[in-house]
LUMNUVEX-271051 format. One line per field, with one value per residue (C-alpha): x, y, z; residue in one letter. Coordinates in steps of 0.2 Angstrom, whole numbers. Layout:
BEGIN
c1 = (X:...) $
c2 = (Y:...) $
c3 = (Z:...) $
resn = (A:...) $
// end
This chain:
BEGIN
c1 = (556:561:549:535:547:545:558:554:562:575:589:592:580:568:555:541:545:541:543:539:543:553:569:583:591:574:569:575:566:557:545:534:534:519:518:507:500:509:527:525:519:534:544:539:548:559:548:539:549:537:521:517:503:497:487:479:480:473:470:473:483:479:492:488:501:500:489:499:492:502:497:503:521:519:539:535:522:514:526:520:523:520:509:512:498:502:487:496:501:491:508:507:523:525:539:541:554:558:542:541:533:531:515:519:508:511:512:498:501:509:499:504:499:500:512:518:535:542:555:561:572:584:592:593:595:606:603:610:598:585:576:568:550:550:542:556:567:556:556:576:580:563:575:592:586:576:594:604:591:593:611:612:616:609:600:603:591:600:586:585:573:559:549:561:559:541:540:551:544:525:533:545:529:518:529:531:546:549:556:563:567:579:571:571:561:551:545:543:532:522:518:512:501:493:490:480:491:489:504:500:509:516:530:543:559:575:580:598:590:590:582:587:576:574:578:584:580:593:597:614:627:619:622:641:640:621:625:646:642:630:644:636:630:623:618:607:606:591:594:595:613:615:611:627:645:654:641:642:649:659:643:647:635:633:621:613:598:592:575:572:560:566:559:574:580:565:551:556:556:537:532:540:528:515:511:518:527:532:549:557:571:579:587:595:603:613:610:611:590:589:600:587:570:579:582:563:560:558:566:576:590:600:601:614:626:639:641:629:638:628:627:623:603:590:591:572:565:552:537) $
c2 = (528:514:514:512:502:511:519:533:533:519:516:500:485:484:473:489:505:521:528:544:545:538:545:532:542:537:518:502:484:485:469:479:497:509:521:531:521:534:529:512:513:526:512:498:482:488:481:467:456:467:466:483:495:505:522:539:555:558:537:531:517:509:498:494:509:521:528:535:545:554:570:578:584:594:586:572:563:553:562:560:566:555:561:550:551:539:531:529:549:557:566:572:568:574:567:579:568:582:595:609:624:632:627:615:610:591:588:589:603:603:602:610:599:605:595:594:586:591:580:592:592:606:603:621:625:638:658:658:647:661:657:672:669:652:666:676:661:652:667:668:652:655:667:658:644:655:663:648:641:656:655:639:631:612:615:602:605:595:590:575:560:563:578:592:584:583:600:608:601:604:623:620:613:627:641:632:623:607:597:579:567:553:538:538:554:548:530:542:555:539:537:551:554:536:545:558:573:584:593:605:595:580:570:564:551:556:539:547:557:579:588:606:615:603:605:589:586:574:568:574:563:553:567:568:548:547:565:567:563:580:597:615:609:622:616:624:618:622:617:627:626:639:651:646:652:636:621:605:590:600:605:615:621:636:642:639:645:643:634:619:606:612:624:638:644:656:644:630:642:647:629:626:642:635:620:626:614:609:603:602:588:595:582:579:594:609:612:631:629:623:637:647:639:639:660:661:651:633:617:612:602:596:577:571:555:560:559:572:585:585:604:606:608:603:584:577:562:555:548) $
c3 = (270:281:294:282:267:254:241:230:212:219:205:213:209:223:228:230:226:217:200:198:178:165:163:166:182:193:186:189:187:203:206:212:204:204:193:180:165:153:163:159:143:140:149:136:138:152:166:156:172:185:191:189:201:188:197:187:196:211:213:232:233:249:262:279:285:272:258:242:227:213:207:191:191:173:169:156:152:165:178:194:212:228:242:257:272:288:294:309:312:300:292:273:266:246:236:219:209:195:191:180:186:169:158:144:130:130:150:164:174:191:205:222:236:255:264:283:276:258:249:232:219:217:202:201:217:216:215:197:189:187:169:158:152:139:126:124:126:111:99:102:96:81:76:78:67:53:52:49:38:27:25:23:37:44:61:74:89:107:119:131:120:133:137:131:114:112:124:109:94:99:98:81:73:79:71:55:55:46:57:59:74:80:82:101:101:89:97:114:102:99:113:116:103:107:126:116:116:101:87:77:62:55:67:56:58:53:42:34:23:27:16:14:28:38:56:63:86:91:110:118:112:99:86:81:73:65:55:51:34:32:33:37:54:68:85:97:115:125:144:160:163:148:162:171:164:171:161:167:159:145:136:116:105:91:102:120:125:146:143:156:158:179:189:191:208:212:206:218:234:226:225:243:249:239:248:266:272:290:286:270:262:245:232:218:216:225:246:242:239:258:266:256:262:283:279:275:291:286:295:277:275:258:256:246:241:253:270:277:289:305:304:285:291:302:304:303:304:290:296) $
resn = (M:P:D:L:D:L:W:M:D:S:T:R:K:R:E:F:S:L:I:S:H:A:H:S:D:H:T:A:R:H:N:R:P:V:L:T:R:E:T:A:N:L:L:G:D:Y:L:K:K:S:D:P:I:L:L:T:Y:H:E:P:Y:E:T:T:S:Y:T:M:T:L:Y:P:A:G:H:C:L:G:S:A:Q:A:L:V:V:S:K:E:T:G:E:R:L:L:Y:T:G:D:I:K:S:R:R:S:P:V:N:E:P:L:E:A:V:H:C:D:T:L:V:I:E:S:T:Y:G:R:P:E:Y:V:F:P:P:E:E:Q:V:L:E:T:A:Y:N:T:L:R:M:W:L:S:Q:G:Y:R:P:V:I:K:G:W:R:L:G:K:S:Q:E:L:L:H:H:L:L:G:E:G:F:D:V:M:V:E:K:S:I:Y:L:G:T:Q:I:Y:L:E:S:G:V:K:F:P:G:Q:V:N:L:F:E:G:I:W:P:E:G:W:I:L:M:F:P:P:G:K:R:R:E:A:L:K:E:F:R:G:K:R:T:L:E:M:T:G:W:A:T:S:G:S:M:P:W:G:R:S:A:D:A:S:L:P:Y:S:D:H:P:D:F:N:E:L:V:E:Y:V:Q:A:V:S:P:N:H:V:Y:T:V:N:G:F:P:E:L:S:G:R:L:R:E:L:G:Y:P:A:V:H:L:N:T:K:S:Q:R:Q:D:S:G:F:Q:M:K:L:V) $
// end
């Protein structure tokens, strides 16, 4: 927002920028980042040369031109939406960062915050991305894992190291599975534990020994080299991309189930309706969401990394 000299989730180093959560595609080593204490803990030494401004949810940060307040985003530990209120005009702009609208056992639930202008993620901003109930997906996952274990296979669950892995770990431990996790997942889970999140079982670190009957959790990309000596592996992928027949980035697994730490298309539309903005910008995803919102009467435009066509939607000035 150039009029306020305020960056949101810049991936290039800035003097001052919000970091909405600890995923690497939303971070940089800013001189003065604004973030929650939990996000700072998850980032560890990444910001050791920075002078961070640590905020709790609902705590206002005051400048001469605006007030910024962070609200739970539901996406992972410490994830935050930012409400920016102009002191000159009173206009309220809400930047969501990444959000999750479904309840998580390990995250603060998403809060709908009324605003005039909404900047919302559109990761699954196409109508084809509609997820089944999570209880149904998890039950299918449990049955699949039990079947593989009964057949003598070694199950591996692929999930991003921060956020989704902790959710899935909580669910699996609660269902009575024995689970070991890769080191980066383990270290992130320790931050969750230190922040007061409770897990219904022991969190075990994988250190090269894989007992029979145990499930492993690994981030995508790290599994092949670390587990190449083990035979009889079966991989379960938990991702919202499983909803589509054309999954990006060449993903592959023995089974893929639609489980995500983002809202599906309908939930994104519902969130816009809940916060009732006058204008909407969609970012970090697909433009079809902004098209649907325009059909519903919201002036909406999709912002992307390429040159913006003037006929792609309403052009509106930020605060």
